[in-house]
C-alpha positions as CSV (number, residue, x, y, z in Angstrom):
1,X,30.8,131.6,82.0
2,X,28.3,130.5,84.2
3,X,26.4,133.7,84.2
4,X,25.1,132.9,80.4
5,X,22.9,129.9,82.2
6,X,19.4,130.8,82.2
7,X,16.7,129.7,84.7
8,X,13.4,128.8,83.2
9,X,10.2,130.4,84.6
10,X,9.6,127.2,86.4
11,X,12.6,125.7,88.2
12,X,13.9,122.4,86.8
13,X,14.5,120.4,90.1
14,X,11.8,121.3,92.8
15,X,11.9,118.8,95.0
16,X,15.7,118.8,95.7
17,X,16.2,122.2,95.4
18,X,16.8,123.0,99.1
19,X,19.2,120.3,99.3
20,X,21.0,121.2,96.1
21,X,20.9,125.2,97.2
22,X,22.9,124.0,100.8
23,X,25.5,121.7,98.8
24,X,26.4,124.6,96.2
25,X,26.4,127.2,99.4
26,X,28.7,125.0,101.4
27,X,31.2,124.6,98.4
28,X,31.2,128.5,98.2
29,X,31.7,129.2,101.7
30,X,34.4,126.8,101.8
31,X,36.2,128.7,99.3
32,X,35.2,132.0,100.5
33,X,36.8,131.4,103.8
34,X,40.3,130.6,102.2
35,X,40.7,133.8,101.2
36,X,40.8,135.3,104.6
37,X,41.1,132.3,107.1
38,X,45.1,132.3,106.5
39,X,45.6,135.7,107.1
40,X,45.7,135.6,111.2
41,X,47.6,132.5,111.0
42,X,50.5,133.9,108.8
43,X,52.8,134.8,111.9
44,X,52.4,131.1,113.1
45,X,53.1,129.7,109.5
46,X,56.1,132.1,109.1
47,X,58.0,130.7,112.1
48,X,57.1,127.1,111.3
49,X,58.2,127.3,107.7
50,X,61.1,129.8,108.6
51,X,59.9,132.7,106.1
52,X,60.7,136.4,106.2
53,X,57.9,139.1,106.7
54,X,57.7,139.4,102.7
55,X,57.7,135.7,101.8
56,X,54.8,134.8,103.9
57,X,52.7,137.0,102.1
58,X,53.4,134.6,99.0
59,X,50.9,132.2,100.9
60,X,48.0,134.9,99.8
61,X,49.4,135.9,96.5
62,X,49.9,132.4,95.6
63,X,46.1,131.5,96.1
64,X,44.7,134.6,94.5
65,X,47.2,134.4,91.5
66,X,45.8,130.7,90.8
67,X,42.1,131.4,91.3
68,X,42.8,134.6,89.1
69,X,44.4,132.5,86.2
70,X,41.5,129.6,86.3
71,X,38.6,131.9,86.8
72,X,38.0,132.4,83.2
73,X,38.2,128.9,81.8
74,X,35.6,127.8,84.1
75,X,32.6,128.4,81.4
76,X,34.6,126.2,78.8
77,X,35.3,123.5,81.3
78,X,31.8,123.0,82.2
79,X,30.9,123.0,78.8
80,X,33.1,120.7,77.6
81,X,33.1,118.1,80.4
82,X,29.8,118.9,82.4
83,X,29.2,121.5,85.3
84,X,28.8,118.7,88.0
85,X,31.6,116.6,87.0
86,X,34.0,119.6,86.8
87,X,32.4,120.7,90.1
88,X,33.1,117.4,91.9
89,X,36.6,117.8,90.6
90,X,37.2,121.1,91.9
91,X,35.8,120.5,95.4
92,X,37.6,117.3,95.7
93,X,41.1,118.7,94.4
94,X,40.5,121.6,96.8
95,X,40.0,119.6,99.7
96,X,43.2,117.3,98.8
97,X,45.3,120.7,98.2
98,X,44.0,121.9,101.5
99,X,45.3,118.6,103.5
100,X,48.4,119.2,101.6
101,X,48.7,122.9,102.9
102,X,48.3,121.6,106.4
103,X,50.9,118.8,106.0
104,X,53.6,121.4,104.6
105,X,56.8,121.5,106.5
106,X,58.7,124.2,104.2
107,X,57.7,127.7,102.5
108,X,58.0,126.3,99.2
109,X,55.5,123.4,99.9
110,X,52.8,125.8,101.4
111,X,52.9,128.0,98.4
112,X,53.0,125.3,95.9
113,X,49.7,123.7,97.6
114,X,48.2,127.1,97.8
115,X,48.9,127.1,94.2
116,X,47.0,124.1,93.7
117,X,44.3,125.3,96.2
118,X,43.7,128.2,94.1
119,X,43.7,126.4,91.0
120,X,40.9,124.1,91.8
121,X,39.1,126.7,93.6
122,X,38.6,128.9,91.3
123,X,35.5,127.5,89.4
124,X,33.6,126.8,92.9
125,X,32.1,130.0,93.0
126,X,31.0,130.5,89.4
127,X,29.7,126.9,88.8
128,X,27.7,127.2,91.9
129,X,26.4,130.4,91.0
130,X,25.3,128.6,87.4
131,X,23.6,125.9,89.3
132,X,21.6,128.4,91.4
133,X,20.5,130.5,88.4
134,X,19.4,127.3,86.6
135,X,17.4,125.8,89.6
136,X,15.2,129.2,90.7
137,X,12.9,130.8,88.4
138,X,13.2,134.1,87.3
139,X,11.0,135.7,90.2
140,X,13.0,133.7,92.9
141,X,16.5,134.3,91.3
142,X,16.8,137.6,93.2
143,X,16.6,135.9,96.5
144,X,18.6,133.2,95.6
145,X,21.4,135.6,94.3
146,X,21.3,137.4,97.8
147,X,21.5,134.0,99.6
148,X,24.8,133.3,97.5
149,X,26.2,136.7,98.3
150,X,25.8,136.2,101.7
151,X,27.8,133.0,101.5
152,X,30.5,134.7,99.9
153,X,30.6,137.4,102.1
154,X,30.7,134.6,105.3
155,X,34.3,134.4,104.2
156,X,35.5,137.9,105.5
157,X,33.4,137.8,108.4
158,X,34.1,134.4,109.9
159,X,37.2,133.8,108.2
160,X,39.3,135.7,110.8
161,X,37.6,134.7,113.8
162,X,37.5,131.1,112.8
163,X,41.1,131.0,111.7
164,X,42.2,132.7,115.1
165,X,40.4,130.5,117.1
166,X,41.9,127.2,115.6
167,X,45.5,128.6,115.5
168,X,45.4,129.6,119.2
169,X,43.4,126.4,120.7
170,X,44.8,123.8,118.1
171,X,47.1,124.6,115.2
172,X,47.7,126.8,112.5
173,X,47.2,123.7,110.1
174,X,43.4,123.5,110.8
175,X,43.0,126.2,109.3
176,X,43.2,124.3,106.0
177,X,42.0,121.0,107.5
178,X,38.7,122.5,108.2
179,X,37.8,122.4,104.6
180,X,37.9,118.6,104.8
181,X,34.5,118.1,106.6
182,X,32.8,121.3,104.3
183,X,34.1,119.8,101.4
184,X,33.1,116.2,101.9
185,X,29.5,117.2,102.8
186,X,29.4,119.5,99.6
187,X,30.9,116.7,97.1
188,X,28.2,113.9,98.6
189,X,25.5,116.1,98.2
190,X,26.4,117.3,94.6
191,X,26.9,113.5,94.0
192,X,23.5,112.7,95.2
193,X,21.4,116.0,94.3
194,X,22.9,117.4,91.2
195,X,22.2,116.5,87.6
196,X,24.8,116.5,84.9
197,X,24.7,119.2,82.3
198,X,24.6,118.7,78.4
199,X,27.9,118.6,76.9
200,X,29.3,121.0,74.2
201,X,31.5,119.3,72.0
202,X,32.1,122.3,69.8
203,X,33.4,124.4,72.9
204,X,36.5,125.8,72.5
205,X,39.4,127.7,74.2
206,X,41.8,130.1,72.9
207,X,44.4,128.2,74.3
208,X,47.2,130.5,73.0
209,X,45.4,133.6,74.4
210,X,44.9,131.7,78.0
211,X,48.5,130.6,78.0
212,X,50.2,134.0,77.2
213,X,48.0,135.9,79.8
214,X,48.6,133.2,82.4
215,X,52.4,133.3,82.0
216,X,52.2,137.3,82.0
217,X,50.4,137.3,85.2
218,X,52.7,134.7,86.8
219,X,55.8,136.6,85.4
220,X,54.4,140.0,87.2
221,X,53.6,137.9,90.2
222,X,57.0,136.5,90.6
223,X,58.6,139.9,89.5
224,X,56.9,141.9,92.5
225,X,57.4,139.0,94.9
226,X,61.1,138.3,94.7
227,X,62.1,142.1,93.8
228,X,63.1,143.4,97.0
229,X,64.5,140.0,98.1
230,X,67.1,140.0,94.7
231,X,67.6,143.9,94.8
232,X,65.4,144.4,91.5
233,X,67.2,144.6,88.3
234,X,70.4,143.9,90.1
235,X,69.5,140.3,89.8
236,X,69.2,138.4,86.7
237,X,66.2,136.7,87.6
238,X,64.5,139.6,88.2
239,X,65.4,140.8,84.6
240,X,64.2,137.7,83.1
241,X,60.8,137.6,85.0
242,X,60.1,141.3,83.6
243,X,61.0,140.2,80.2
244,X,58.7,137.1,80.3
245,X,55.9,139.2,81.8
246,X,56.4,142.1,79.5
247,X,56.8,139.4,76.4
248,X,54.1,137.4,77.0
249,X,51.7,140.5,77.6
250,X,52.5,141.4,73.9
251,X,51.9,138.6,72.5
252,X,48.8,137.9,74.2
253,X,47.8,141.8,73.2
254,X,48.5,141.2,69.4
255,X,46.8,137.9,69.4
256,X,43.7,139.4,71.2
257,X,43.6,142.0,68.1
258,X,44.3,139.8,65.3
259,X,42.8,136.3,66.0
260,X,39.4,135.5,65.0
261,X,38.1,134.5,68.2
262,X,40.7,135.3,71.0
263,X,40.4,134.4,74.6
264,X,39.6,138.1,75.6
265,X,37.4,139.9,73.0
266,X,38.4,143.2,72.3
267,X,35.3,144.5,71.5
268,X,34.7,144.5,75.4
269,X,36.8,147.7,75.8
270,X,34.6,149.5,73.3
271,X,31.9,149.9,76.1
272,X,33.2,152.9,78.1
273,X,31.3,151.5,81.2
274,X,33.2,148.0,81.1
275,X,36.5,149.9,80.3
276,X,36.3,152.0,83.3
277,X,35.2,149.6,85.6
278,X,38.0,147.4,84.7
279,X,40.1,149.8,86.2
280,X,38.2,150.8,89.3
281,X,37.7,147.0,90.3
282,X,41.5,146.6,90.1
283,X,42.0,149.5,92.4
284,X,39.3,148.1,94.7
285,X,41.1,145.2,94.8
286,X,44.2,146.6,95.6
287,X,42.9,148.7,98.6
288,X,40.6,146.0,100.3
289,X,42.9,142.8,100.3
290,X,46.4,144.9,100.6
291,X,44.8,146.4,103.9
292,X,43.7,142.9,105.2
293,X,47.2,141.8,104.7
294,X,48.7,145.0,106.6
295,X,46.4,144.2,109.4
296,X,47.5,141.1,110.9
297,X,51.2,141.6,111.3
298,X,50.4,145.2,112.5
299,X,47.8,143.8,115.2
300,X,50.1,140.6,116.2
301,X,53.4,141.8,115.7
302,X,53.4,145.5,116.5
303,X,50.4,145.6,118.9
304,X,51.1,142.1,120.5
305,X,47.4,140.9,120.1
306,X,46.7,137.2,120.7
307,X,45.9,135.7,117.3
308,X,41.8,135.0,118.6
309,X,41.6,138.9,119.6
310,X,43.3,140.1,116.3
311,X,40.8,137.8,114.7
312,X,37.8,139.3,116.3
313,X,38.9,142.6,116.0
314,X,39.1,142.0,112.2
315,X,35.9,140.4,111.8
316,X,33.6,143.7,111.9
317,X,35.2,144.9,108.6
318,X,33.1,142.0,106.8
319,X,29.8,142.8,109.0
320,X,30.3,146.1,107.4
321,X,30.3,145.1,103.9
322,X,27.5,142.5,104.2
323,X,25.3,145.2,105.9
324,X,25.9,147.7,103.2
325,X,25.5,145.3,100.5
326,X,21.9,144.4,101.7
327,X,21.3,148.4,101.9
328,X,22.8,149.0,98.5
329,X,20.5,146.5,97.2
330,X,17.8,148.7,98.1
331,X,19.1,151.7,96.5
332,X,20.0,151.0,93.3
333,X,17.5,152.1,91.0
334,X,16.7,154.9,93.3
335,X,19.7,156.7,93.7
336,X,22.3,157.3,91.1
337,X,25.1,154.5,91.0
338,X,27.6,156.9,90.6
339,X,26.9,158.9,93.7
340,X,26.7,155.2,95.8
341,X,30.4,154.5,94.4
342,X,31.6,158.4,95.5
343,X,30.2,157.5,99.1
344,X,32.2,153.9,98.8
345,X,35.1,155.7,97.9
346,X,34.9,158.4,100.6
347,X,34.4,155.9,103.4
348,X,37.4,153.9,102.2
349,X,39.6,157.0,101.8
350,X,38.5,158.2,105.2
351,X,39.2,154.9,106.9
352,X,43.0,154.8,105.3
353,X,43.2,158.4,106.7
354,X,42.4,157.6,110.1
355,X,44.6,154.5,109.6
356,X,47.7,156.8,108.9
357,X,47.6,158.2,112.4
358,X,47.6,154.9,114.1
359,X,50.4,153.6,116.5
360,X,50.4,150.3,118.5
361,X,48.6,152.4,121.4
362,X,45.2,152.6,119.2
363,X,42.3,151.3,121.2
364,X,40.1,148.2,120.0
365,X,37.2,150.3,119.5
366,X,39.1,152.4,116.9
367,X,40.5,149.3,115.1
368,X,36.8,148.0,115.1
369,X,34.9,151.0,114.3
370,X,37.4,152.1,111.3
371,X,37.5,148.4,110.0
372,X,33.6,148.4,110.0
373,X,33.9,151.8,108.3
374,X,36.4,150.4,105.6
375,X,33.9,147.3,105.1
376,X,31.1,149.5,104.7
377,X,32.8,151.5,102.0
378,X,33.3,148.0,100.3
379,X,29.8,147.3,100.4
380,X,28.9,150.7,98.7
381,X,31.5,149.9,95.6
382,X,31.1,146.2,94.7
383,X,27.4,145.8,93.8
384,X,27.3,149.3,92.2
385,X,30.2,149.1,90.4
386,X,29.3,145.8,88.7
387,X,25.7,147.1,88.2
388,X,27.2,150.0,86.0
389,X,30.0,147.7,84.3
390,X,27.5,145.3,82.9
391,X,24.7,148.0,82.3
392,X,25.4,148.9,78.5
393,X,27.2,145.9,78.1
394,X,25.4,143.5,75.3
395,X,24.1,140.5,76.7
396,X,25.7,137.9,74.5
397,X,29.1,139.4,75.8
398,X,28.1,139.5,79.5
399,X,29.7,135.9,80.0
400,X,33.1,137.0,79.0
401,X,32.6,140.2,80.6
402,X,32.5,138.6,83.7
403,X,35.8,136.6,83.6
404,X,37.6,139.5,82.9
405,X,35.9,141.6,85.5
406,X,36.7,139.1,88.0
407,X,40.4,138.7,86.8
408,X,41.0,142.1,87.0
409,X,39.9,142.1,90.7
410,X,42.0,138.8,91.5
411,X,45.3,140.6,89.7
412,X,44.5,143.9,91.7
413,X,44.5,141.9,95.3
414,X,47.5,139.8,94.4
415,X,49.6,142.9,92.8
416,X,48.5,144.9,96.0
417,X,49.2,142.3,98.7
418,X,52.9,141.9,96.9
419,X,53.5,146.0,96.5
420,X,52.7,146.6,100.0
421,X,54.5,144.2,101.5
422,X,57.6,145.3,99.5
423,X,57.2,148.7,100.8
424,X,57.1,147.5,104.1
425,X,60.1,145.7,103.9
426,X,62.0,148.7,102.2
427,X,60.5,151.6,103.9
428,X,61.2,150.3,107.4
429,X,65.2,149.6,106.0
430,X,64.7,153.5,104.8
431,X,63.3,154.8,107.9
432,X,65.6,152.8,110.3
433,X,68.8,154.6,108.7
434,X,66.9,157.8,108.8
435,X,66.1,157.6,112.5
436,X,69.5,156.0,113.4
437,X,71.2,159.1,111.9
438,X,69.9,160.9,115.0
439,X,71.6,158.3,117.6
440,X,75.4,160.1,118.4
441,X,76.8,160.2,121.6
442,X,76.1,164.4,121.0
443,X,72.3,163.6,121.4
444,X,71.1,164.8,125.0
445,X,68.0,162.6,124.5
446,X,70.3,159.8,125.6
447,X,71.1,161.4,128.8
448,X,67.5,160.6,130.0
449,X,67.5,157.2,128.4
450,X,70.9,156.2,130.0
451,X,69.1,157.0,133.2
452,X,66.3,154.5,132.4
453,X,68.8,151.8,131.9
454,X,69.0,152.3,128.0
455,X,72.5,153.8,127.6
456,X,73.6,153.6,124.0
457,X,77.2,153.2,125.0
458,X,76.8,149.3,126.6
459,X,76.0,146.2,124.6
460,X,72.6,145.6,125.9
461,X,71.5,149.3,125.8
462,X,72.3,149.6,121.9
463,X,70.3,146.2,121.4
464,X,67.3,147.7,123.2
465,X,67.6,151.1,121.4
466,X,68.0,149.2,117.6
467,X,64.7,147.3,118.8
468,X,63.1,150.6,119.8
469,X,64.3,152.2,116.3
470,X,63.0,149.1,114.3
471,X,59.7,149.5,115.9
472,X,59.4,153.0,115.2
473,X,60.7,152.8,111.8
474,X,58.0,150.1,111.0
475,X,55.3,152.4,112.3
476,X,56.2,154.9,109.8
477,X,56.1,152.2,107.3
478,X,52.9,150.9,107.9
479,X,51.5,154.6,108.0
480,X,53.4,155.1,104.6
481,X,51.4,152.0,103.0
482,X,48.0,153.5,104.7
483,X,48.5,156.8,102.7
484,X,49.3,155.2,99.7
485,X,45.9,153.1,99.7
486,X,44.3,156.2,100.8
487,X,45.4,158.1,97.8
488,X,44.8,155.3,95.4
489,X,40.8,155.6,96.7
490,X,41.1,159.6,96.1
491,X,42.5,159.2,92.5
492,X,39.8,156.6,91.6
493,X,37.2,159.5,92.5
494,X,37.9,161.3,89.0
495,X,37.1,158.1,87.3
496,X,33.3,158.4,88.2
497,X,32.9,161.2,85.8
498,X,33.7,158.7,82.9
499,X,31.0,156.6,83.9
500,X,27.5,157.0,81.7
501,X,24.3,156.6,83.9
502,X,22.8,153.3,82.9
503,X,19.1,153.5,81.4
504,X,18.0,150.6,83.2
505,X,19.5,148.0,85.5
506,X,20.6,144.7,83.6
507,X,19.0,141.7,85.0
508,X,22.1,139.8,86.1
509,X,24.0,142.6,87.8
510,X,23.5,141.6,91.4
511,X,24.6,137.8,90.5
512,X,28.0,139.0,88.5
513,X,28.6,141.3,91.7
514,X,29.2,138.2,94.0
515,X,31.3,136.1,91.6
């Protein structure tokens, strides 16, 4: 992985360092924007491609899954074909896939092109990070990684705002077309200013292990995304996907522990801090991006917010993350890392607890303030967790560890989005049936509603009443999802006792945190 790159005491390219930094930061911003910019446009995309509420989230999960699968091999590709060459192909492919997403006319097309976008975009962040580590010397590396971290966090801050404005004023397709000018600037800048790295003819990748893990991840995602629609194990397709997932993961595990050089080094899990952190970052991935996926339909469908307003309301969440990442950067080394993680989990759990009491009448100030607190919780989790994860890991294993660490986070994000979307659909149906059981001619409540023109004894009244019941059932389903995410944050707290206090902060912890 790119984290193995080492900067010389004197930066090798001084004259063009500013231009190189600007170009790679642009590529990072482009990739970071696409993790959130499409969120506020989902209801509009859903209408244009005729997708159901649970299907439209495939637009998010397909991108995350593809990025998760292709992130670990980026180091091998860079060594085999040259970092500059791979980065240029990644930028060009990402831009082309973005244009194809904007041109999509069906759900299958946009999901397929989002997969392609994720495959190309996976290497943008680690390779750009590697370039920055190479062109800045040891004394300046901290400042470079701070700038890199800000560029990564620009996505959660600006993504919903820019996406909302483009969708409202032009078209949802422009949330993808916007990548064209950004990508073009980054591409031509890298062509002119970045020099190629030496090739490693002996670089190898465990293709069998990589293939089995990729198939397992894809099978799991299909199982989760299609299960609700096909009635789970009553469908032969779901049974096949479950068998493929389990079989591929079994072969991957056997290969990992028996192969001479496997895709994932099993010795990584002998480090207690790293092993616990892998589970920890999975939970973080679930709670953060899953809650973002829930907020978009909540704001636009239940609360009736215009797309621009929804984007502006969601923006402060990223500001909270950015602010607390800077704060935590100053506290690390002075405060026990485990206490910082506890604060992050507590803030996240409190935000989710507050959200369990939300109704469509909740004020904008509440939406903004609670979103900021949730973002602050992530800021207290990201950097400290990565610091402690790699603090006791041998330096020669950090490259492999980084790939696995980010893979766990991405899988957590995609699984979280799929699960909460599935639960919304399923619980809405269950809640609707439970509430409808009280709709009888003998319920005296309908004497009042009939006087208000919503009589259950007329066709119009019954349709209106069904709409009211569906709305109430959906609100309860969202409350249940927020409660689930709150409980996950609380249940993660006991993991803190399994983490050992690092003797000294490692040299790469902040850079790894952003990847």
